[in-house]
C-alpha positions, 0 to 999 in steps of 0.5 A: 842882278837881284831885285827887290820884290817889294818896292814903291809905296808898299816898301815905304809903308813897311819901313814906316810901319816897322818904326811906328810899331816899336814906338807904339809898343814903347808908349803902350808899355809905359802907359801900363807901367805908370797906370799900375804904379810899377817902378821902372826905367827904360833901358837899351836902345830906346834909352840911347834914343832919348839921350841921343835925341838931346843932341842930334835928332839925325843921329837917332837909330831905330830899335826893334824891341822895348827893354825895361828894368824893374826890381824883382819885387815889383815883377809880380805887379808888372806881370799882373798889369801887363796880362790885364792889358791883354799881353802874353808872357813868355820866359825864354832862357830865363828872360821875361818878356811880353808879346801882343800875340802869342805867336809874335816874334821875340823881336816884337817883344817887351823885354823885362830885365831885373835889377841885380840879375847877371844877364850873361856869364862874366857880366856885372849884375844889372843896376838899380832903376834909380837914378832915372830921368824923365824923358817925355812921359817915360823914365829912362835910366840915367846916362852914366848907368846906361853907359855902364850897361852898354860897356857891361854887355859890349855886344856889337849893338852896344858898341855902336850905341856907345860910339854914337854917344861918343860921337855926339860928345855925350861920352868923352875922355873924362868918363874913364874915371867913372869906370874901373877895370874891364869897363874902363878898358872897354871905354878906352878901346872905343874912345881910341877907335871911335869909328870902329 
């Protein structure tokens, strides 16, 4: 039988620290962007968390990184603000990210997505940051746009996020008319098989 090598209070502490670190990374990022006047929207797992929390906090999932959407013309202002705050820039495979330490993992990064950019071949370009919705002290992408982005990417984690939103009634059959072609087919697939 396999055994954990880290147990007890240390294991609890590690699990709690992991969640708090990513939450603090989001708070720090938002403060930097708000103080610098950079137009942005929080996307990805944190945007899903903000929407899911409106319905059922017990359904929240943790996420490991911070995803921000900005317009390309605003990237220089974002870059300067992040560097001034002591963060380190990387560009990996065309994806801009900022980390707190030069040797930090991409898992611990702030990922910057650009409006209008196609992230993966065959996907639609990223939408604009507007409309966005104020969630606490940050701007989250509007729910319809978030769902569009998740349907567009449609990776395992995107399908999980979409199924969470479907299970909570944030997305239902009436949403099919909001999308066309491939995105509509993907949403139909999830609605027909909500438990995966």
